[in-house]
VEXZA-382246 format. One line per 10 residues: their letters; for each residue x negated, y, z negated of C-alpha. Coordinates in Angstrom, 3 decimals. Layout:
N
a	X:Y:Z ~ ...
REM end
This chain:
477
mdsilivdde	-103.691:107.976:-243.795 ~ -106.890:109.314:-242.598 ~ -108.860:106.723:-239.791 ~ -112.489:106.204:-239.552 ~ -114.465:104.413:-236.512 ~ -117.984:102.821:-237.176 ~ -119.663:102.194:-234.139 ~ -122.866:100.165:-234.762 ~ -124.578:96.974:-233.172 ~ -125.276:95.310:-236.353
qsirqvlkif	-122.166:92.891:-237.538 ~ -123.339:93.438:-241.164 ~ -123.434:96.916:-241.081 ~ -120.114:97.133:-239.658 ~ -118.767:95.017:-242.453 ~ -120.014:96.910:-245.191 ~ -118.758:99.983:-244.276 ~ -115.620:98.681:-243.434 ~ -114.669:97.302:-247.327 ~ -116.255:100.647:-248.461
lekegysvst	-114.465:102.647:-246.196 ~ -111.286:100.480:-246.951 ~ -111.240:100.466:-250.960 ~ -112.184:104.370:-250.502 ~ -108.063:104.472:-248.631 ~ -109.485:104.768:-245.239 ~ -108.035:102.912:-242.196 ~ -110.772:101.954:-240.457 ~ -111.729:100.659:-236.805 ~ -115.152:99.250:-235.384
aaklsdtysi	-116.859:98.715:-232.287 ~ -120.430:97.224:-231.141 ~ -121.029:99.403:-228.465 ~ -120.272:102.466:-226.233 ~ -118.198:100.772:-223.651 ~ -115.563:99.629:-226.536 ~ -116.111:103.153:-228.254 ~ -114.619:104.489:-224.712 ~ -112.087:101.766:-224.706 ~ -110.993:102.455:-227.984
lkknsfslil	-111.070:105.946:-228.132 ~ -108.917:106.018:-224.501 ~ -106.284:104.393:-227.465 ~ -106.493:105.706:-230.583 ~ -107.269:109.027:-232.411 ~ -109.701:108.784:-235.491 ~ -110.434:111.513:-237.926 ~ -114.395:110.442:-238.258 ~ -116.786:108.604:-236.533 ~ -119.539:107.172:-237.872
ldinlpdgns	-122.021:106.842:-234.675 ~ -125.191:104.162:-234.413 ~ -128.067:106.162:-232.452 ~ -129.422:103.073:-230.490 ~ -126.586:100.915:-229.328 ~ -126.906:97.929:-226.736 ~ -125.369:99.910:-224.001 ~ -127.413:103.154:-224.498 ~ -128.663:105.997:-226.505 ~ -125.367:107.658:-227.770
lkyikkirel	-126.717:111.194:-228.776 ~ -126.276:111.841:-225.003 ~ -123.033:110.586:-224.926 ~ -121.507:113.198:-228.194 ~ -119.636:115.256:-226.468 ~ -118.371:112.610:-224.141 ~ -117.570:110.884:-227.506 ~ -115.398:113.746:-228.757 ~ -113.469:114.752:-225.889 ~ -112.389:111.455:-226.102
nnnssiivmt	-111.162:111.954:-229.325 ~ -110.224:115.618:-229.394 ~ -113.650:116.453:-230.828 ~ -113.095:114.485:-234.323 ~ -116.291:114.729:-236.762 ~ -118.899:112.662:-236.128 ~ -121.853:111.667:-238.384 ~ -125.137:110.102:-236.574 ~ -126.376:107.138:-238.157 ~ -130.020:105.697:-237.640
aqdtminaiq	-132.865:103.974:-239.061 ~ -134.857:105.487:-236.844 ~ -135.330:108.817:-239.052 ~ -137.284:111.584:-236.665 ~ -137.184:115.028:-236.747 ~ -136.138:115.167:-232.873 ~ -132.844:112.661:-233.763 ~ -131.856:114.846:-236.895 ~ -132.463:118.241:-234.183 ~ -130.133:116.741:-231.488
aikngaydyi	-128.036:114.956:-233.812 ~ -126.960:118.250:-234.881 ~ -127.502:120.254:-231.808 ~ -125.037:118.329:-230.008 ~ -122.094:118.811:-231.984 ~ -122.501:115.866:-234.636 ~ -120.948:117.231:-238.524 ~ -124.047:115.282:-240.388 ~ -127.142:112.855:-239.983 ~ -127.355:109.908:-242.223
tkpfdfdnnf	-130.494:107.632:-242.718 ~ -129.688:103.682:-243.020 ~ -130.027:101.853:-245.337 ~ -127.077:104.232:-247.511 ~ -126.765:104.701:-250.922 ~ -122.999:103.915:-251.531 ~ -122.992:106.871:-254.098 ~ -121.210:110.498:-254.494 ~ -123.636:112.239:-252.404 ~ -122.139:109.263:-249.090
tniieravkn	-118.720:109.842:-250.434 ~ -118.710:113.275:-250.593 ~ -120.148:113.490:-246.915 ~ -117.371:111.473:-245.526 ~ -114.595:113.214:-247.015 ~ -115.847:116.563:-245.991 ~ -116.363:115.176:-242.842 ~ -112.754:113.487:-242.498 ~ -111.534:117.199:-244.018 ~ -113.373:119.411:-241.011
sikdskiekl	-112.091:120.678:-238.389 ~ -114.010:120.612:-235.252 ~ -112.432:123.422:-232.915 ~ -112.927:126.145:-236.562 ~ -116.251:124.995:-237.069 ~ -119.226:126.614:-236.282 ~ -121.108:123.308:-234.843 ~ -118.827:123.664:-231.308 ~ -120.676:126.249:-230.529 ~ -123.832:123.744:-230.523
etdikkydmd	-121.991:121.629:-227.709 ~ -124.846:121.332:-225.298 ~ -126.290:118.382:-222.916 ~ -129.688:117.300:-223.907 ~ -132.427:119.406:-222.769 ~ -135.674:117.604:-221.524 ~ -138.341:119.012:-222.848 ~ -141.924:117.659:-224.216 ~ -141.527:117.775:-227.991 ~ -144.139:115.370:-227.949
sfniigksnk	-147.211:118.036:-227.840 ~ -146.456:119.301:-231.890 ~ -144.140:117.634:-234.670 ~ -142.563:118.436:-237.371 ~ -143.536:115.206:-239.832 ~ -140.953:114.390:-242.801 ~ -138.415:112.481:-244.249 ~ -137.439:113.913:-247.308 ~ -134.426:115.206:-247.873 ~ -135.219:118.940:-247.807
mkkifkdigr	-136.919:118.157:-244.480 ~ -134.010:116.874:-242.926 ~ -132.210:119.839:-244.143 ~ -134.843:121.599:-242.103 ~ -133.993:119.928:-239.114 ~ -130.349:120.230:-239.171 ~ -130.277:123.841:-239.441 ~ -132.705:124.021:-236.751 ~ -129.946:122.082:-234.713 ~ -127.304:124.552:-235.876
iaesshtvli	-128.975:127.830:-235.020 ~ -130.934:126.465:-231.907 ~ -128.743:127.400:-228.862 ~ -127.358:131.035:-230.894 ~ -129.849:134.345:-229.873 ~ -129.534:135.209:-233.533 ~ -132.718:136.581:-235.203 ~ -134.079:134.423:-237.615 ~ -136.461:134.743:-240.590 ~ -139.018:131.753:-241.334
lgesgsgkel	-139.550:131.959:-245.120 ~ -142.344:129.620:-246.678 ~ -146.261:129.614:-248.083 ~ -149.294:129.405:-245.876 ~ -149.804:126.080:-244.619 ~ -145.898:124.848:-245.014 ~ -145.440:124.718:-241.198 ~ -143.664:127.789:-240.521 ~ -145.158:128.212:-236.625 ~ -143.595:124.671:-236.360
vskaihlsgk	-140.172:125.452:-237.563 ~ -140.464:128.687:-234.825 ~ -141.433:126.586:-231.731 ~ -138.805:124.038:-232.797 ~ -136.050:126.915:-232.294 ~ -137.434:127.538:-229.194 ~ -137.734:123.859:-227.629 ~ -133.809:123.150:-229.103 ~ -132.214:126.427:-227.490 ~ -131.034:127.379:-223.968
nskkpyiqin	-133.874:129.324:-223.447 ~ -136.819:126.420:-224.048 ~ -137.807:126.613:-220.357 ~ -138.735:130.443:-220.894 ~ -141.555:131.867:-222.146 ~ -142.634:131.600:-226.165 ~ -145.270:134.077:-227.319 ~ -146.672:134.142:-231.053 ~ -148.157:136.841:-232.483 ~ -150.097:137.052:-235.904
itaipdelie	-149.002:140.431:-237.537 ~ -152.461:140.451:-239.749 ~ -154.555:139.710:-237.063 ~ -154.550:142.982:-235.229 ~ -155.588:145.676:-236.644 ~ -153.160:148.684:-237.571 ~ -154.328:151.094:-235.064 ~ -153.598:148.417:-231.744 ~ -150.583:146.501:-232.995 ~ -147.976:148.954:-231.581
selfgyekga	-149.641:148.782:-228.010 ~ -150.097:145.392:-228.826 ~ -146.497:144.574:-228.516 ~ -144.957:147.174:-226.793 ~ -147.874:147.638:-224.453 ~ -148.639:151.136:-222.732 ~ -149.081:153.135:-219.382 ~ -152.122:154.964:-218.223 ~ -153.053:157.763:-219.726 ~ -151.211:156.788:-222.504
ftgasgkktg	-153.982:157.318:-224.753 ~ -157.991:157.526:-224.561 ~ -159.544:154.469:-222.715 ~ -155.655:153.501:-221.487 ~ -157.162:153.415:-217.673 ~ -154.236:151.346:-216.781 ~ -150.744:150.114:-217.641 ~ -150.876:147.094:-219.900 ~ -147.595:144.671:-220.410 ~ -146.685:144.129:-224.115
rfeeadggti	-145.483:141.315:-225.770 ~ -142.087:141.774:-226.081 ~ -142.716:142.671:-222.677 ~ -144.118:139.097:-221.698 ~ -141.735:137.097:-224.013 ~ -138.647:138.014:-221.294 ~ -135.463:136.190:-221.932 ~ -137.524:133.350:-224.333 ~ -138.833:133.862:-227.768 ~ -141.155:135.872:-229.988
lldeigdmsf	-142.504:134.792:-233.360 ~ -143.792:137.878:-235.381 ~ -145.917:136.152:-237.864 ~ -146.537:137.060:-241.025 ~ -143.830:139.840:-240.739 ~ -144.155:141.050:-244.331 ~ -147.305:142.894:-243.558 ~ -145.994:144.988:-240.553 ~ -146.308:149.042:-241.440 ~ -143.479:150.712:-242.357
elqskllrvi	-143.764:153.075:-239.368 ~ -144.040:149.951:-237.112 ~ -141.270:148.576:-239.162 ~ -138.373:151.576:-238.008 ~ -139.677:151.079:-233.845 ~ -138.859:147.211:-234.570 ~ -135.722:147.924:-236.255 ~ -134.390:150.189:-233.158 ~ -135.918:147.479:-230.883 ~ -133.222:144.946:-232.624
eekkfyrlgs	-130.487:147.327:-232.755 ~ -130.742:149.131:-229.045 ~ -132.318:145.736:-227.475 ~ -135.035:148.331:-225.592 ~ -138.252:149.835:-226.724 ~ -140.712:151.834:-224.715 ~ -144.481:151.545:-223.560 ~ -146.625:153.864:-225.476 ~ -146.723:157.142:-222.497 ~ -143.694:156.396:-221.417
qkpinfkari	-139.998:157.249:-221.133 ~ -138.656:154.689:-219.544 ~ -136.616:152.069:-221.485 ~ -137.401:148.491:-220.921 ~ -134.370:145.929:-221.951 ~ -135.300:143.174:-224.567 ~ -133.919:140.024:-223.907 ~ -135.479:137.837:-225.557 ~ -135.134:136.299:-229.197 ~ -137.137:137.591:-232.222
iastnkdlea	-138.352:134.927:-234.927 ~ -140.084:136.059:-237.758 ~ -142.177:134.584:-240.574 ~ -143.904:135.806:-243.651 ~ -145.323:134.133:-246.892 ~ -144.113:137.579:-248.850 ~ -141.233:137.295:-250.842 ~ -139.493:140.539:-249.014 ~ -136.804:141.280:-251.292 ~ -139.722:142.314:-253.991
evkkknfrqd	-141.282:144.038:-251.260 ~ -138.059:145.968:-250.698 ~ -138.148:146.980:-254.328 ~ -141.313:148.143:-254.325 ~ -140.441:150.226:-250.778 ~ -142.942:148.254:-248.659 ~ -140.543:146.717:-246.168 ~ -137.749:148.511:-245.305 ~ -134.442:147.084:-246.105 ~ -132.397:147.730:-243.701
lyfrlnsial	-134.894:145.853:-241.283 ~ -134.916:142.736:-244.158 ~ -130.823:142.985:-243.732 ~ -131.213:142.699:-240.287 ~ -133.873:139.376:-240.432 ~ -132.426:137.792:-242.873 ~ -128.566:136.834:-241.676 ~ -130.161:133.790:-240.287 ~ -132.667:132.806:-242.624 ~ -134.805:129.476:-243.684
elptlrdrks	-137.016:128.916:-246.249 ~ -139.585:126.035:-245.714 ~ -140.080:123.950:-248.563 ~ -143.924:123.118:-250.301 ~ -145.822:120.052:-249.622 ~ -145.656:119.909:-253.743 ~ -141.522:119.910:-253.099 ~ -141.770:117.259:-250.669 ~ -144.364:114.640:-252.039 ~ -142.782:111.362:-250.455
dipllvdffl	-143.642:112.933:-246.929 ~ -147.342:112.756:-247.888 ~ -147.748:109.042:-246.835 ~ -146.159:110.157:-243.454 ~ -147.942:113.135:-242.882 ~ -151.474:111.521:-243.880 ~ -150.362:108.693:-241.514 ~ -150.237:111.093:-238.819 ~ -153.440:113.111:-239.146 ~ -155.539:109.757:-239.299
skyldqddsq	-154.424:108.674:-235.876 ~ -155.058:112.512:-234.892 ~ -158.333:112.535:-236.331 ~ -160.143:109.288:-235.339 ~ -163.653:108.216:-236.484 ~ -166.671:107.992:-234.357 ~ -165.660:104.811:-233.316 ~ -162.179:106.104:-231.715 ~ -161.263:103.723:-234.845 ~ -157.856:104.803:-237.042
kivsedflss	-159.073:104.804:-240.808 ~ -157.373:102.746:-243.333 ~ -156.042:103.863:-246.650 ~ -155.823:102.402:-249.900 ~ -153.274:102.684:-252.260 ~ -154.908:104.614:-254.730 ~ -156.053:107.287:-252.244 ~ -152.677:107.686:-251.349 ~ -151.532:107.927:-255.566 ~ -154.486:110.209:-255.489
lidydwpgnv	-153.381:112.367:-252.628 ~ -149.468:112.421:-254.271 ~ -150.728:113.495:-257.854 ~ -152.402:117.126:-256.120 ~ -150.273:119.611:-255.921 ~ -151.393:121.079:-252.421 ~ -151.306:125.012:-252.974 ~ -152.490:125.341:-248.869 ~ -149.637:122.750:-247.865 ~ -149.740:120.967:-244.656
relensikkv	-152.829:122.520:-243.232 ~ -154.623:121.777:-246.760 ~ -153.851:118.109:-246.357 ~ -154.558:117.919:-242.178 ~ -158.116:119.794:-242.936 ~ -158.797:117.506:-245.942 ~ -157.803:114.427:-243.964 ~ -160.034:115.834:-240.713 ~ -162.967:116.330:-243.477 ~ -163.197:113.098:-245.315
vlmnpdlhld	-162.657:111.231:-241.597 ~ -165.633:112.878:-240.370 ~ -167.712:112.595:-243.524 ~ -167.029:108.991:-244.562 ~ -168.974:106.206:-242.376 ~ -166.540:103.347:-243.891 ~ -163.490:101.929:-242.047 ~ -161.659:102.245:-245.454 ~ -160.967:105.237:-247.414 ~ -160.297:104.578:-251.278
rqsienhlpk	-159.898:106.821:-254.763 ~ -164.136:107.415:-254.816 ~ -163.898:108.778:-250.797 ~ -161.953:111.970:-252.324 ~ -164.507:112.238:-255.195 ~ -167.441:112.092:-252.577 ~ -165.879:114.122:-249.850 ~ -163.486:116.348:-251.446 ~ -164.597:116.807:-254.919 ~ -162.803:120.178:-255.832
iarrieseen	-159.443:118.040:-255.057 ~ -160.621:115.484:-257.111 ~ -161.316:117.714:-259.967 ~ -157.819:118.980:-259.779 ~ -156.395:116.097:-259.968 ~ -158.347:114.610:-262.970 ~ -157.583:117.845:-264.952 ~ -153.672:117.370:-264.135 ~ -154.300:113.362:-264.724 ~ -155.241:114.621:-268.396
kvnynkfies	-152.459:116.545:-268.834 ~ -149.355:115.362:-270.814 ~ -145.996:116.809:-269.926 ~ -144.904:117.105:-273.390 ~ -141.110:117.759:-272.176 ~ -141.042:114.602:-270.583 ~ -142.761:112.688:-273.392 ~ -139.568:114.199:-276.123 ~ -136.879:113.283:-273.726 ~ -138.387:109.745:-273.637
iftsadlpde	-138.691:109.582:-277.315 ~ -135.024:110.189:-277.433 ~ -134.092:107.444:-274.807 ~ -136.160:104.845:-275.939 ~ -134.070:101.590:-277.238 ~ -136.477:101.675:-280.303 ~ -135.286:105.282:-281.928 ~ -134.483:104.282:-285.336 ~ -131.338:104.806:-287.397 ~ -132.875:106.077:-290.506
dlhdyiiski	-136.320:107.994:-291.056 ~ -136.084:109.783:-287.727 ~ -138.106:112.411:-288.560 ~ -141.503:110.174:-289.592 ~ -140.441:108.757:-286.665 ~ -140.950:111.208:-284.004 ~ -143.956:112.790:-286.048 ~ -145.992:109.734:-285.713 ~ -145.199:109.502:-281.637 ~ -145.828:113.251:-281.151
ektliesvii	-148.815:113.101:-283.436 ~ -150.722:109.759:-281.424 ~ -150.211:111.763:-278.336 ~ -151.364:114.917:-279.609 ~ -154.755:113.550:-280.903 ~ -155.171:111.402:-277.680 ~ -154.683:114.337:-275.312 ~ -157.560:116.108:-277.540 ~ -159.569:113.177:-277.286 ~ -159.366:112.618:-273.514
knkgdinlss	-159.477:116.633:-273.056 ~ -162.629:116.955:-274.840 ~ -164.418:113.331:-272.740 ~ -163.878:111.468:-275.893 ~ -166.672:113.936:-277.926 ~ -165.237:112.800:-281.558 ~ -166.669:115.632:-283.264 ~ -165.459:117.960:-280.741 ~ -162.037:117.006:-281.427 ~ -162.051:116.420:-285.160
irlgftekkl	-163.227:120.137:-284.937 ~ -159.649:121.003:-282.577 ~ -157.607:119.021:-284.548 ~ -158.918:120.517:-287.983 ~ -160.192:116.743:-288.968 ~ -163.213:115.900:-290.197 ~ -164.748:112.750:-288.090 ~ -163.741:110.555:-290.719 ~ -160.081:111.120:-290.789 ~ -159.672:111.494:-286.989
lkkiedlgin	-161.135:107.937:-286.796 ~ -158.662:106.588:-289.541 ~ -155.872:108.239:-287.735 ~ -156.824:106.489:-284.571 ~ -157.462:103.221:-286.117 ~ -154.062:103.865:-288.218 ~ -151.871:105.043:-284.882 ~ -153.118:102.208:-282.881 ~ -154.815:104.383:-280.273 ~ -156.670:102.825:-277.773
kkitqkt	-160.735:103.347:-278.679 ~ -161.570:103.804:-275.117 ~ -160.660:107.155:-274.919 ~ -163.286:107.893:-277.502 ~ -166.165:106.592:-275.113 ~ -167.713:110.055:-273.956 ~ -167.976:110.551:-270.222
REM end
């Protein structure tokens, strides 16, 4: 029988987990603090350890390596109620099999995580390569905000790749946080004390980009009055981010491929190679696979870059993170009295209804603007309408749309669905929704709506009456 050790200072959590896991067929032991854990591990072996982060006698993240050594490198799943980017990265980076958040949902996903962790062989796992002492670096100067499942996966991926020196490709729309993820990979890795160099390919003219990257010798070209060190050389054992690599010229792509393959480069005008030791991280908002098909991007370079790829979610795909982001930006951009604005529920719900094509960057700029322009301490829906009119109009437009797929699905799952006369029942439901949406779209104009529907005004008014349509929507706006 596979055995599991639960380490948590809360008795209720230990008890609930124990009951659940024993029903699943596991042998379960418990501990309330690190010292108890060490004593138990010296006498017993476990397939899995469920480990809380904050224990009475210390932060368990600092002792994951010791715990694994005591128990022959068993799988460890870290548990915490403090669901932060740093905790997620450090837990995975230090060798934890996975990272889960309290309170638990005892569903199939939770059960599968436990099963996979128990079966996991740490010695054969790539996670073993991630073992390292926690480096003392300052991550307070930047942060990636998010607790959605999509962002938790990104944090775990950062932890898994941080200690390697492999080239990484970060994909994502503009404003989705590619630069922050690149910085997090660097700061989480073994070369975090080395230089971090970021260069935006689109910000430098094509005729200057090569000399900017690789440097040049005196006299290499007209105007080269002295030697210049390039950005690759400045990286010197650290990390270089090539931002928006999808816009790099085809000729320069060939030279970059040689740098990756040969681990050396030449300054312009020099015959002496310079060894290259830094890690390359590339990022782009373009579909590189499509660019390869269009012959705009080298296929061999794409394969080199795409060996380790992180695809960042858009903000519209992780809307549950919007309240966290709003709170973060409100604390960052205080008003003129150095006070933090207070937001209403309709302010937040309105921002959640918007699709944010500019992603996190657009949200940050919007919060900064509304804080600056609004003299009131409280922000509400009216604040958006007054100071972010473009967003307000888009939200209103989205609110007036009808999702017909969801509507039809809701009809068939309704408890009121009749056993007979199904056709007439569904047609009446669809007709009501159709008429309502046309009236809303035409801002309550009955004449315009009747023309659009192919009715006379008299017939439309009768339909409104017969179908029980709220007459408030017929009031012109």
